[in-house]
C-alpha positions as CSV (number, residue, x, y, z in Angstrom):
1,X,19.5,8.3,10.0
2,X,15.5,8.3,9.4
3,X,14.3,5.5,7.8
4,X,11.4,7.3,6.3
5,X,14.3,9.3,4.5
6,X,15.5,5.9,2.8
7,X,11.9,4.3,2.3
8,X,10.4,7.8,0.8
9,X,9.7,6.6,-2.8
10,X,11.3,3.6,-2.9
11,X,8.5,1.1,-3.1
12,X,6.7,3.6,-5.4
13,X,9.2,2.9,-7.6
14,X,9.2,-1.0,-6.8
15,X,5.7,-0.7,-7.9
16,X,6.1,1.0,-11.4
17,X,8.9,-1.1,-12.1
18,X,7.4,-4.6,-11.1
19,X,4.7,-4.0,-13.3
20,X,6.6,-2.8,-16.2
21,X,9.0,-5.7,-16.1
22,X,5.8,-8.2,-15.8
23,X,5.2,-6.7,-19.2
24,X,8.1,-7.1,-20.8
25,X,8.7,-10.7,-19.3
26,X,5.3,-12.3,-20.0
27,X,5.7,-10.6,-23.9
28,X,2.7,-8.6,-23.8
29,X,0.7,-7.8,-27.1
30,X,-0.3,-4.2,-27.9
31,X,-3.5,-4.0,-25.3
32,X,-0.7,-4.7,-22.3
33,X,-2.7,-1.8,-20.7
34,X,-6.2,-3.1,-21.5
35,X,-9.0,-2.5,-18.9
36,X,-9.7,-6.2,-17.1
37,X,-11.3,-7.7,-14.2
38,X,-8.6,-8.8,-10.8
39,X,-10.0,-10.2,-7.3
40,X,-12.1,-8.5,-5.5
41,X,-11.0,-8.2,-2.0
42,X,-11.5,-6.2,1.4
43,X,-8.5,-6.2,3.7
44,X,-9.0,-4.8,7.3
45,X,-5.3,-4.3,9.5
46,X,-3.8,-3.7,12.3
47,X,-0.8,-2.1,13.3
48,X,1.9,0.4,14.9
49,X,2.7,3.6,13.6
50,X,6.7,4.9,13.8
51,X,7.7,8.9,13.3
52,X,11.1,9.1,13.0
53,X,12.2,5.7,14.5
54,X,9.6,6.0,17.7
55,X,6.6,4.1,18.1
56,X,4.0,7.1,18.3
57,X,0.5,5.6,17.5
58,X,-1.5,2.4,16.3
59,X,-3.7,2.5,13.2
60,X,-6.4,0.8,11.9
61,X,-6.8,0.3,8.0
62,X,-9.5,-0.6,5.8
63,X,-8.8,-1.5,2.3
64,X,-10.5,-2.5,-0.7
65,X,-9.5,-4.0,-4.2
66,X,-12.8,-3.4,-6.2
67,X,-11.7,-5.8,-9.2
68,X,-10.6,-3.9,-11.9
69,X,-7.0,-3.7,-13.5
70,X,-5.1,-2.0,-16.3
71,X,-2.2,-4.7,-17.2
72,X,-0.3,-5.8,-14.2
73,X,-1.6,-3.2,-11.8
74,X,-4.9,-3.4,-9.6
75,X,-6.8,-0.8,-8.6
76,X,-7.0,-0.5,-4.7
77,X,-8.5,2.3,-2.3
78,X,-8.5,2.7,1.4
79,X,-9.1,4.2,4.5
80,X,-6.9,4.9,7.8
81,X,-7.4,5.9,11.4
82,X,-4.9,6.0,14.2
83,X,-5.8,6.5,17.8
84,X,-4.5,10.1,18.4
85,X,-7.5,10.6,15.5
86,X,-5.2,10.8,12.5
87,X,-7.0,9.8,8.8
88,X,-5.9,8.8,6.0
89,X,-7.5,8.1,3.0
90,X,-6.6,7.2,-0.9
91,X,-6.6,5.4,-4.1
92,X,-4.0,3.8,-6.3
93,X,-2.6,0.8,-7.8
94,X,-0.8,-2.4,-6.5
95,X,1.0,-5.0,-8.0
96,X,1.0,-8.6,-7.7
97,X,3.2,-11.7,-7.7
98,X,2.5,-14.9,-6.5
99,X,4.9,-18.0,-5.9
100,X,3.6,-21.1,-8.3
101,X,4.3,-23.5,-5.9
102,X,2.7,-22.5,-3.0
103,X,0.4,-19.9,-1.7
104,X,2.8,-17.4,-0.4
105,X,2.3,-13.8,-2.6
106,X,3.5,-10.3,-2.6
107,X,2.0,-7.0,-2.9
108,X,3.5,-3.5,-3.6
109,X,1.4,-0.3,-3.5
110,X,1.2,3.3,-4.2
111,X,-1.2,5.3,-3.3
112,X,-2.0,9.2,-3.1
113,X,-4.9,10.4,-0.4
114,X,-5.5,12.9,2.0
115,X,-4.3,13.2,5.5
116,X,-6.4,14.7,8.3
117,X,-4.2,15.3,11.5
118,X,-5.5,14.7,14.8
119,X,-3.3,14.9,17.8
120,X,-0.4,13.3,15.1
121,X,2.5,14.4,13.7
122,X,2.6,17.5,11.2
123,X,3.1,16.0,7.5
124,X,3.8,19.2,6.1
125,X,-0.2,19.4,4.7
126,X,-2.8,17.5,3.4
127,X,-1.7,15.6,0.3
128,X,0.2,12.1,1.6
129,X,1.1,9.3,-0.8
130,X,1.5,5.7,1.0
131,X,3.5,3.3,-1.1
132,X,4.4,-0.2,0.7
133,X,5.3,-3.7,0.6
134,X,3.0,-6.7,1.9
135,X,4.0,-10.6,2.1
136,X,1.5,-13.2,3.2
137,X,-0.3,-16.8,2.8
138,X,-3.4,-17.6,0.7
139,X,-5.4,-19.8,2.5
140,X,-8.0,-19.8,-0.7
141,X,-11.4,-19.4,0.8
142,X,-10.8,-18.6,4.2
143,X,-8.9,-15.5,3.3
144,X,-5.3,-14.3,3.3
145,X,-3.1,-13.0,6.1
146,X,-0.1,-11.0,5.6
147,X,2.7,-8.5,7.6
148,X,2.5,-5.1,5.8
149,X,5.2,-2.2,5.9
150,X,4.3,1.2,4.5
151,X,5.9,4.7,4.1
152,X,3.5,7.3,4.0
153,X,4.9,11.1,3.2
154,X,4.4,14.3,1.2
155,X,7.0,13.6,-1.4
156,X,8.3,16.6,-1.8
157,X,5.8,19.1,-2.2
158,X,5.3,20.9,1.0
159,X,8.5,22.4,3.0
160,X,8.2,19.7,5.6
161,X,8.1,16.3,4.5
162,X,8.3,14.0,7.9
163,X,7.0,10.6,6.9
164,X,5.3,7.7,8.8
165,X,6.3,4.1,8.7
166,X,3.3,1.5,9.4
167,X,3.7,-2.1,10.6
168,X,0.8,-3.9,10.0
169,X,-0.8,-7.6,10.2
170,X,-3.6,-7.6,7.6
171,X,-6.3,-9.9,7.1
172,X,-7.9,-10.2,3.3
173,X,-10.7,-12.3,2.3
174,X,-12.7,-12.3,-1.2
175,X,-16.0,-11.2,-2.8
């Protein structure tokens, strides 16, 4: 069974549903989707890339949260590179939930971007979507440490829609 097939789109839908649930539960007034400021963060992560359940590569990923939010969703953009010279760069949104009693947080993200294939896997075309989850610990001014999992595929816009999964360790710091 292909895990990518199961995860294809799941985190994307969860990102949107979590934001809509947040708006509903917070009794948001008419300006729910108004632009606002959010914490700015830069992240770097590294981890393993999987294709059809096989570990095929390693990836380094740089991500930026520029501090813009629209309702419960924060803007995010990032770029990654693998040892096999595959590159991905994209932009999207993330939703974050944090415990009030402990410095633990979770993020869901949905991003669209461009994929440049090197010696890696054929994902069907240059437009690839990345969605995933991250769970971590916030050390305050010392930064954040998290484990992340994401899925990357083209959402069926090309005839070939195999995806990649990435499992990473991420360190983030604020500006």
